[in-house]
C-alpha positions in Angstrom: 97.9 106.6 119.4 98.6 106.6 115.6 96.7 104.0 113.6 98.8 102.7 110.7 98.3 100.3 107.9 100.8 98.2 105.9 100.1 97.5 102.3 102.1 94.7 100.9 103.0 93.2 104.3 103.9 89.7 103.3 107.4 90.5 102.0 110.6 91.0 104.0 110.1 94.8 104.4 106.5 94.2 105.5 107.7 91.7 108.1 110.3 94.2 109.4 107.7 96.9 109.6 105.4 94.7 111.7 108.3 93.7 114.0 109.3 97.4 114.5 105.9 98.9 114.8 104.6 96.2 117.2 106.9 97.7 119.9 106.5 101.4 119.0 105.1 103.3 122.0 102.9 105.6 119.9 101.6 103.4 117.1 99.0 100.7 116.6 99.0 98.6 113.4 95.4 98.2 112.5 95.6 96.5 109.1 98.1 94.6 106.9 97.4 93.6 103.3 98.7 90.9 100.9 97.0 89.7 97.8 98.7 86.3 97.8 98.3 85.7 101.5 94.8 87.2 102.1 93.0 85.2 104.7 96.1 83.9 106.4 97.3 84.9 109.8 100.4 87.1 109.9 102.2 84.5 112.1 101.9 81.8 109.4 104.4 83.8 107.3 106.3 85.3 110.3 106.3 82.8 113.2 108.7 85.0 115.2 105.8 87.5 115.6 103.7 84.9 117.5 102.1 86.5 120.5 103.2 89.9 119.3 101.0 90.6 116.2 97.4 89.4 116.2 96.3 90.3 112.6 95.4 88.5 109.4 96.3 89.5 105.9 93.5 91.1 103.9 93.1 92.2 100.3 94.2 95.7 99.3 90.6 97.1 99.1 91.4 100.8 99.3 88.0 102.1 100.2 87.7 99.7 103.1 91.1 100.5 104.4 90.5 104.3 104.6 88.7 104.0 107.9 91.3 101.8 109.4 94.4 104.0 109.4 95.7 107.5 109.3 99.1 106.7 107.9 99.9 103.9 105.4 103.2 102.2 104.7 103.3 100.9 101.1 105.6 98.0 100.5 104.3 97.2 97.0 106.2 96.4 93.8 107.5 99.2 91.6 104.7 100.4 89.4 102.0 99.0 91.6 102.4 101.7 94.2 101.4 104.7 92.1 97.6 104.2 92.1 97.5 103.3 95.8 99.7 106.2 96.8 97.6 108.6 94.9 94.4 107.2 96.3 95.4 107.6 99.9 97.3 110.9 99.4 94.4 112.8 97.8 92.1 111.6 100.6 94.2 113.2 103.2 96.1 110.1 104.5 99.8 110.2 105.2 101.9 107.9 103.1 105.4 106.4 103.3 106.1 104.6 100.0 108.9 102.0 100.1 108.9 101.4 96.3 110.8 103.4 93.7 107.7 105.0 92.3 108.1 108.4 93.9 111.9 108.7 94.5 112.8 110.1 91.1 111.5 113.6 90.7 111.7 113.6 86.8 109.0 111.4 85.4 111.0 111.0 82.2 114.0 109.6 84.1 111.6 107.2 85.8 110.2 106.1 82.4 113.8 105.6 81.1 114.9 103.4 84.0 111.7 101.6 84.9 110.3 101.1 81.4 106.8 102.5 82.2 105.2 106.0 82.2 104.6 107.6 85.6 100.9 107.8 86.0 100.8 110.3 88.9 103.1 113.2 88.0 101.1 115.7 90.1 101.5 113.6 93.2 105.1 112.9 92.4 105.8 116.6 92.7 104.7 116.5 96.3 106.8 113.6 97.4 109.7 114.2 99.8 112.8 112.1 99.5 113.1 110.5 102.9 116.8 110.5 103.8 116.6 112.1 107.3 120.2 113.1 107.6 119.9 115.4 104.6 116.1 116.2 104.3 114.9 116.2 107.9 113.5 119.7 107.7 111.4 118.8 104.6 110.3 115.5 106.2 108.8 117.3 109.2 105.1 117.8 108.4 105.3 116.1 105.0 102.3 114.1 103.9 104.1 111.8 101.3 107.5 110.3 101.8 109.5 108.4 99.1 111.6 106.1 101.2 115.1 105.8 99.7 116.5 102.7 98.1 119.0 100.5 100.0 122.0 101.0 97.8 121.6 104.8 97.6 121.2 105.1 101.3 124.7 103.7 102.0 126.3 105.5 99.0 124.8 108.9 99.7 125.5 108.9 103.4 129.0 107.8 102.6 129.8 110.7 100.3 127.6 113.5 101.6 130.1 115.1 104.0 132.9 115.0 101.4 130.8 116.4 98.6 129.3 119.1 100.8 132.8 120.2 101.8 133.9 120.1 98.2 137.0 117.9 98.8 136.1 115.5 96.0 133.9 115.3 92.8 131.2 112.6 92.5 131.9 112.1 88.8 135.2 110.6 89.6 133.9 108.3 92.3 133.6 104.5 92.0 130.8 103.0 94.1 131.0 99.3 94.8 128.3 97.7 96.8 127.6 94.2 98.1 124.1 93.2 99.3 122.5 90.2 101.0 119.9 88.2 99.1 116.9 89.7 101.0 117.5 92.8 98.9 115.9 91.0 95.9 112.7 90.5 97.8 110.7 87.5 99.0 110.0 86.1 95.6 110.6 82.7 94.0 113.4 83.3 91.5 116.0 80.7 90.4 118.8 83.2 90.5 118.3 83.8 94.2 117.8 80.2 95.3 120.1 78.6 97.9 122.1 76.5 95.5 122.7 79.5 93.1 123.7 81.9 95.9 125.5 79.7 98.4 129.3 79.6 98.0 129.0 82.3 95.3 129.7 86.0 94.9 128.9 87.9 91.7 128.3 91.3 90.2 125.0 92.0 88.5 123.2 94.7 86.5 126.5 96.4 85.7 126.0 100.0 84.6 122.2 99.4 84.5 121.0 99.2 88.1 117.9 101.2 88.7 119.3 102.8 91.8 121.8 104.7 89.7 119.6 107.6 88.8 118.4 107.9 92.4 122.0 108.4 93.5 122.7 110.9 90.7 119.6 112.9 91.6 120.7 113.3 95.2 124.3 113.9 94.4 123.3 116.6 91.9 121.2 118.3 94.6 124.2 118.2 97.0 126.8 119.6 94.6 124.5 121.9 92.5 125.6 120.3 89.2 124.6 117.3 87.2 126.2 114.2 88.5 127.0 110.8 86.9 128.2 107.9 88.9 130.0 104.6 88.4 128.0 102.1 90.4 128.3 98.3 90.5 126.2 96.1 92.8 127.2 92.6 93.9 125.2 89.7 95.5 126.6 88.3 98.7 125.7 84.8 100.0 124.2 86.2 103.2 120.6 87.1 104.2 120.9 90.8 104.9 123.3 93.7 105.0 125.0 96.0 102.5 128.7 96.9 102.5 129.5 99.8 100.2 133.1 100.8 99.3 133.6 104.2 97.6 136.8 105.4 96.0 137.0 109.1 95.1 140.1 111.1 94.2 140.7 114.1 96.5 141.1 117.7 95.1 144.0 118.3 97.6 146.0 116.4 100.2 144.1 115.9 103.4 145.1 113.5 106.2 142.7 110.7 107.2 142.2 112.2 110.7 141.0 115.5 109.3 138.5 113.8 107.0 137.2 111.7 110.0 136.7 115.0 111.9 134.8 116.4 109.0 132.4 113.4 108.9 131.9 113.5 112.7 131.1 117.2 112.6 128.6 116.6 109.8 126.9 113.8 111.6 127.4 115.0 115.1 123.7 115.0 116.1 122.6 112.0 113.9 121.3 109.2 116.1 121.8 106.5 113.5 125.2 107.4 112.1 128.4 106.0 113.6 131.7 107.3 112.2 134.6 105.1 113.1 138.1 106.2 114.2 141.3 105.6 112.2 142.0 102.0 111.1 138.5 100.9 112.0 136.1 99.8 109.3 132.4 98.7 109.2 131.2 95.1 109.1 127.6 94.2 108.1 127.4 91.8 111.1 127.6 94.9 113.4 124.6 96.6 111.9 122.3 93.6 111.5 118.9 94.3 112.9 119.7 98.0 113.6 119.0 101.3 111.9 122.6 102.3 112.0 124.8 103.4 109.1 128.4 102.7 110.1 131.1 104.7 108.3 134.8 104.1 108.1 137.3 105.8 105.9 140.9 106.2 105.0 143.0 108.4 102.6 145.3 106.4 100.4 148.2 108.8 100.5 150.0 107.1 97.5 147.1 108.0 95.1 145.5 110.8 97.2 142.2 108.9 97.1 139.5 108.9 99.8 138.2 105.4 100.5 134.9 105.4 102.3 133.2 102.2 103.6 129.6 102.1 104.8 127.6 99.3 106.3 123.8 99.1 106.7 121.1 96.5 107.2 119.3 96.6 103.8 116.0 95.8 105.5 116.5 98.4 108.3 118.3 101.6 107.4 117.9 100.5 103.8 114.1 100.1 104.0 111.8 99.5 107.0 113.9 101.0 109.7 114.3 104.2 107.7 110.6 104.3 107.0 109.8 104.2 110.7 112.4 106.9 111.3 110.7 109.0 108.7 107.3 108.4 110.4 108.7 109.5 113.7 110.0 112.8 112.2 106.7 113.4 110.3 104.7 112.9 113.5 106.9 114.6 115.9 107.7 111.4 117.8 111.1 110.8 119.3 113.2 109.9 116.2 114.6 106.7 117.7 111.1 105.5 118.9 110.5 101.8 118.0 114.0 101.5 116.6 116.2 101.3 119.7 120.0 100.9 119.6 120.2 97.2 119.0 117.2 95.3 117.6 116.4 91.7 118.4 116.1 89.5 115.3 114.2 86.3 114.8 
């Protein structure tokens, strides 16, 4: 039985980790931290875990936590993860970090987009970007995983087969994503309050969203050349889910059916990728509470443009579900363990 700890467990991703790990056949959650909720029982914040999780929140006192777990999930704010990740990593613990602190391999790119200097460049070099469908071999046996962002997960999985086959260029792609409000985290912020979000739909952080360099890093690795993307996020008046629509001109004429075959061949053995047939397209309702990434596509023959649509649950494949998938691969567990095909939600 693997003993795991969750640092920063009072947010949405922490709650999802608790829900998933509580039913994992090979895992025992031994500690969960929260600075603001220290001393409170987990079920005070997450009543749906009543009778399932019998733990209280405790402060993030790193020395005391060392004895409690062999693997730590860190769901801390960007910037706050660096010191904790370094502390656990250099002391031989396995770490899966859900912040952005170890996703970008170039510390200068991190400083440019996040406005702070990266304080642990030597540890950053050892982090593996945890997108299993592309980096599974590197994730196996890794000691430090940088769990991908939610928007990049849907966008990268949506374009990967087409870019690998060379039928389109990422620089000409337009990536348009819509996310549920839980993507902003469980914080008090006027912009994400009910009255501001309900009956509304808006774009935000146009051309400046911090997930942009993460996409560009991975697209560059896939294509072997520097990539630049046009990415625009939008806020949906729903709790969870991300729908991403990607438009990319094709280099030559290819029928929709052949592109679907290409995607199905690429993802043939992937347990959490579902590629739809012709004239079927994803809906965030159908991935809610699951670790699936659903993909639908069509070639616009009038403009010879490939349109790819992906749907994920931002708290699952976009965060906690993918983190558990990474843990399973690291530890040699069944990759779907604790994730199932359809997850029950509170």
